C-alpha positions in Angstrom: 0.0 0.0 0.0 1.4 3.4 -1.0 0.7 6.7 0.7 -0.7 9.5 -1.3 -1.2 13.2 -0.9 -3.6 15.2 -3.0 -3.5 18.9 -3.9 -6.7 20.4 -5.2 -9.3 18.2 -3.5 -12.4 20.2 -4.3 -12.1 20.4 -8.1 -14.0 18.7 -10.9 -11.4 16.0 -11.5 -10.3 15.3 -7.9 -13.0 12.6 -7.3 -11.5 10.5 -10.2 -8.1 10.6 -8.5 -9.6 9.7 -5.1 -11.4 6.8 -6.8 -8.2 5.7 -8.5 -6.2 5.8 -5.3 -8.9 3.7 -3.6 -9.4 1.2 -6.4 -5.7 0.5 -6.7 -5.6 -0.4 -3.0 -3.7 2.6 -1.7 -4.2 5.2 1.0 -4.8 9.0 0.9 -3.0 10.4 3.9 -3.5 14.2 3.4 -5.4 16.5 1.1 -5.2 20.3 0.4 -7.7 22.8 -0.9 -8.5 26.4 -0.1 -12.2 25.4 -0.3 -13.4 23.4 2.6 -16.7 21.9 1.5 -15.4 18.5 0.4 -18.0 15.9 1.4 -16.7 13.7 -1.4 -13.9 12.7 0.9 -16.4 10.9 3.2 -17.1 8.2 0.6 -13.4 7.8 -0.2 -11.0 8.6 2.6 -12.8 10.0 5.6 -9.7 9.5 7.8 -7.4 11.6 5.5 -6.0 14.7 7.1 -7.3 17.9 5.4 -5.8 21.3 5.1 -7.0 24.6 3.6 -3.6 26.3 3.9 -0.5 25.2 1.9 1.8 26.1 4.7 0.1 23.7 7.2 -0.1 21.0 4.5 3.6 21.5 3.8 4.4 21.2 7.5 2.3 18.0 7.8 4.0 16.3 4.8 7.4 17.1 6.2 6.5 16.1 9.8 4.8 12.9 8.7 8.0 11.8 7.0 10.2 12.6 10.0 8.0 11.4 12.8 6.6 8.2 11.4 9.4 6.9 9.3 6.9 6.9 6.5 6.4 9.3 3.7 4.1 10.4 1.0 5.0 8.2 -1.9 2.9 10.0 -4.5 1.5 13.5 -4.7 -1.7 13.8 -6.9 -2.0 17.3 -8.3 -5.5 18.5 -9.4 -5.0 22.2 -8.7 -5.6 25.0 -11.3 -3.3 24.7 -14.3 -1.0 27.6 -13.5 -0.1 26.1 -10.1 0.8 22.7 -11.5 4.5 23.6 -12.0 4.9 24.8 -8.4 3.0 21.9 -6.9 5.1 19.4 -8.9 8.2 21.0 -7.6 6.9 20.7 -4.1 6.0 17.0 -4.6 9.5 16.1 -5.9 11.3 18.1 -3.2 9.1 16.4 -0.5 10.4 13.0 -1.7 7.2 12.0 -3.6 6.7 11.1 -7.3 4.1 13.5 -8.8 0.9 12.5 -10.6 -0.4 15.6 -12.4 -3.5 16.4 -14.3 -3.4 17.8 -17.8 -2.0 20.2 -18.9 1.1 19.3 -17.0 2.4 22.9 -17.2 1.6 25.9 -19.4 4.8 26.2 -21.3 7.6 23.9 -22.6 10.3 25.7 -20.7 8.6 24.7 -17.5 9.2 21.1 -18.5 12.9 21.8 -19.0 13.2 23.0 -15.4 11.3 20.1 -14.0 13.7 17.7 -15.7 16.5 19.3 -13.6 14.5 18.9 -10.4 13.8 15.2 -11.3 17.5 14.7 -11.6 18.2 16.5 -8.3 15.6 14.5 -6.3 15.6 11.2 -8.1 11.8 11.4 -8.3 9.5 11.2 -11.3 6.7 13.3 -12.8 3.8 11.4 -14.2 1.2 13.1 -16.5 -2.4 11.9 -16.8 -2.7 11.3 -20.6 -5.7 9.1 -20.4 -6.5 9.0 -24.1 -3.4 6.9 -24.7 -5.1 4.2 -22.6 -8.5 4.3 -24.4 -9.1 1.1 -26.3 -10.5 2.9 -29.4 -7.4 5.2 -29.5 -5.0 2.3 -29.0 -6.7 0.4 -31.9 -6.4 3.5 -34.1 -2.7 3.8 -33.3 -2.1 0.1 -34.1 -4.0 0.5 -37.4 -2.1 3.7 -38.4 1.3 2.2 -37.4 0.6 -0.8 -39.6 -0.4 1.4 -42.6 2.6 3.7 -42.2 4.9 0.7 -42.2 3.6 -0.2 -45.6 3.4 3.5 -46.8 5.6 5.8 -44.7 4.6 8.8 -46.8 0.8 8.4 -46.2 -0.9 11.6 -45.0 -4.3 11.4 -43.2 -6.9 14.1 -43.2 -8.4 14.6 -39.8 -11.1 16.8 -38.3 -11.1 17.2 -34.5 -14.2 18.8 -33.0 -14.8 19.1 -29.3 -17.5 21.2 -27.7 -18.1 21.0 -24.0 -20.7 23.6 -22.8 -19.8 25.8 -19.9 -22.0 28.2 -18.0 -21.3 31.8 -16.9 -19.4 30.5 -13.9 -16.6 29.2 -16.2 -15.5 32.8 -17.1 -15.6 34.0 -13.5 -13.4 31.1 -12.4 -9.7 30.6 -13.0 -10.6 28.6 -16.1 -11.8 31.7 -17.9 -8.5 33.5 -17.1 -6.0 32.7 -19.8 -3.0 33.5 -17.5 -4.3 30.8 -15.2 -5.8 28.1 -17.4 -3.7 28.7 -20.5 -6.9 29.3 -22.6 -9.3 27.0 -24.2 -6.7 25.0 -26.2 -4.7 24.2 -23.1 -7.7 23.6 -20.8 -9.9 21.3 -23.0 -7.7 20.4 -26.0 -4.2 19.4 -24.7 -4.9 15.7 -24.4 -6.3 15.6 -28.0 -3.1 17.2 -29.3 -1.1 14.7 -27.3 -3.1 11.8 -28.8 -2.8 13.1 -32.4 1.0 13.6 -32.2 1.4 10.2 -30.4 -0.3 8.5 -33.4 0.5 10.8 -36.4 3.9 12.3 -35.6 5.4 15.7 -34.7 3.9 19.1 -35.5 5.4 20.7 -38.7 3.1 23.6 -39.0 0.7 25.3 -36.5 -1.9 27.8 -37.7 -4.7 29.4 -35.7 -7.8 30.6 -37.6 -9.9 32.0 -34.8 -9.5 32.8 -31.1 -12.4 34.0 -29.0 -13.2 33.6 -25.3 -15.6 30.8 -26.3 -13.8 29.1 -29.1 -10.4 28.3 -30.7 -9.8 26.8 -34.1 -6.9 26.1 -36.3 -4.8 23.7 -38.4 -2.0 21.4 -37.6 0.3 19.8 -40.1 1.7 16.7 -38.5 4.3 14.3 -39.9 1.6 12.0 -41.3 -1.6 14.0 -41.0 -3.3 17.3 -41.7 -5.6 18.3 -38.8 -8.4 20.8 -38.8 -9.5 21.4 -35.2 -12.3 23.3 -33.4 -12.7 23.6 -29.6 -15.4 25.5 -27.8 -17.2 25.9 -24.5 -20.3 27.6 -26.1 -23.5 25.6 -26.2 -24.8 27.5 -29.2 -22.2 25.9 -31.5 -23.3 22.3 -30.7 -25.1 20.7 -33.7 -28.9 20.9 -33.4 -29.4 17.1 -33.6 -27.1 16.7 -30.6 -29.0 19.4 -28.7 -32.2 17.6 -29.4 -31.0 14.6 -27.5 -30.4 16.8 -24.4 -26.6 16.5 -24.7 -24.4 19.5 -23.8 -21.1 17.9 -25.2 -20.1 17.0 -28.7 -17.0 15.1 -29.4 -15.9 13.9 -32.9 -12.7 12.8 -34.6 -12.8 11.8 -38.3 -9.8 10.2 -40.0 -10.2 10.3 -43.8 -13.9 11.0 -43.3 -14.4 7.9 -41.1 -15.7 8.6 -37.5 -13.5 7.2 -34.7 -15.9 6.0 -32.0 -14.5 6.9 -28.6 -17.4 8.5 -26.8 -17.6 5.7 -24.2 -14.9 4.0 -22.1 -13.7 7.1 -20.2 -15.0 6.1 -16.8 -12.1 4.1 -15.6 -9.2 5.7 -17.4 -7.9 7.4 -14.3 -7.8 4.1 -12.5 -6.0 2.6 -15.5 -3.6 5.5 -15.4 -2.8 4.9 -11.8 -2.3 1.2 -12.4 0.3 1.9 -15.0 2.0 4.6 -12.9 2.3 2.2 -10.0 3.9 -0.4 -12.3 6.4 2.2 -13.4 4.8 2.8 -16.8 3.6 6.4 -16.3 3.8 9.1 -19.0 6.6 11.4 -18.0 8.0 14.8 -19.0 9.2 13.7 -22.5 5.7 12.4 -23.4 4.2 15.7 -22.3 6.5 18.0 -24.2 4.9 17.9 -27.7 1.4 18.8 -26.6 2.5 21.5 -24.2 4.6 23.0 -26.9 1.6 22.9 -29.2 -0.8 24.7 -26.9 1.8 27.2 -25.8 2.4 28.1 -29.5 -1.4 28.3 -30.1 -1.7 30.7 -27.2 0.8 33.1 -28.7 -0.2 32.9 -32.3 -2.3 35.6 -34.0 -5.4 34.2 -35.7 -5.3 34.5 -39.5 -9.1 34.4 -40.0 -11.0 32.1 -42.4 -8.4 31.4 -45.0 -6.7 28.1 -45.9 -7.7 24.8 -44.4 -10.1 25.9 -41.6 -12.5 23.8 -39.7 -16.1 24.0 -41.1 -17.4 24.9 -37.6 -15.5 28.2 -37.8 -18.5 29.6 -39.8 -20.6 29.2 -36.7 -18.4 31.8 -35.1 -17.6 34.0 -38.0 -20.5 33.9 -40.4 
C-alpha cells in the first residue's frame, strides 16, 4: 500500500483521482484545498488529514516523513493549471513522485526546469494522458502504425471537433482567465493534441484561424496528418441534432472521413492510469513535451481568419 497526498481536492477532476487511489488499494494520507466543502472525501478517505492552507499542508507532509518513518510516496495534483508547476516541484522536493492532471504545465520551458529537479531529487513526474489508454485510440494507433509501415509517406486528413458547454461560472473562475488556465486549447484540448501527435507524428506547422473567449480553431500539419481542429465551450455551437438529445457535449474525430468512435470508455481511465504509474509505466516529462509546446504556440499565435484549411465549424463563429 502506497501513501498519497492530494492537492486540489475540491475540483471537478479530484474525485476521479480519489477513486483511482482507492481502487488501486492505496491510502490517501492528506489533502489540500482552499475550499473546505469537500464531502466527497467521506465516501473515499474520511480519515485523511485535510488542510486549507498550503503552509500547514507542507508542515504535515514534512513532519509525517520525519515522525513516522513513513512518507508520501505519490502526490496527486489536481490544482488550477497555472499552479501545477509549483506543486510538482513541491512534490519532488518532498520525496514524492508527482501525478499531475493535464495540462502538465503551461509552457515547454517549465518542463525543462522540471527535468532538472527530477535529476536532483531522483523522483518522477507522471502526467495523466488518459486517451493513450483508451481502447479505441489504441486500436487507431495500431492501425495507423501498420499502414505507415507499408506506406511511410501516407498523410491522413483529420477533423477534430470538441464542444463542451460551460456556463457563466466558467468565465468567472480561473478557467476563464488565460493566464491561469492557458486558454481553451490548453484547458480542454491538450490531451487531444497529445493523442494526435502520439499517433500521427510531430507538428510541422501550426496555424490558428480564430480565437475568442468561447472558441479556438486552427490547423496542424503533422508528420503524417493534416488536422483541422475546433474547440469550444459555447453551447450555441453544438449541432442541433445533438442538442435535441439533451446532450451538452459534442466530441468527434474523423480520419479520412471515417468517424472514430470513442465517446464511451472514459469512466475508468484514471484508475487505469494509476495502475500503469504504480507499475512504473507512467507518461513522463518527455511524453508531455509535444502537446505542451503545441498549446503554448497556439496561445501566442495571432489568428489568420477564415483562410486556408479551416474547420467548417468556424463559420458558426464568423458567419
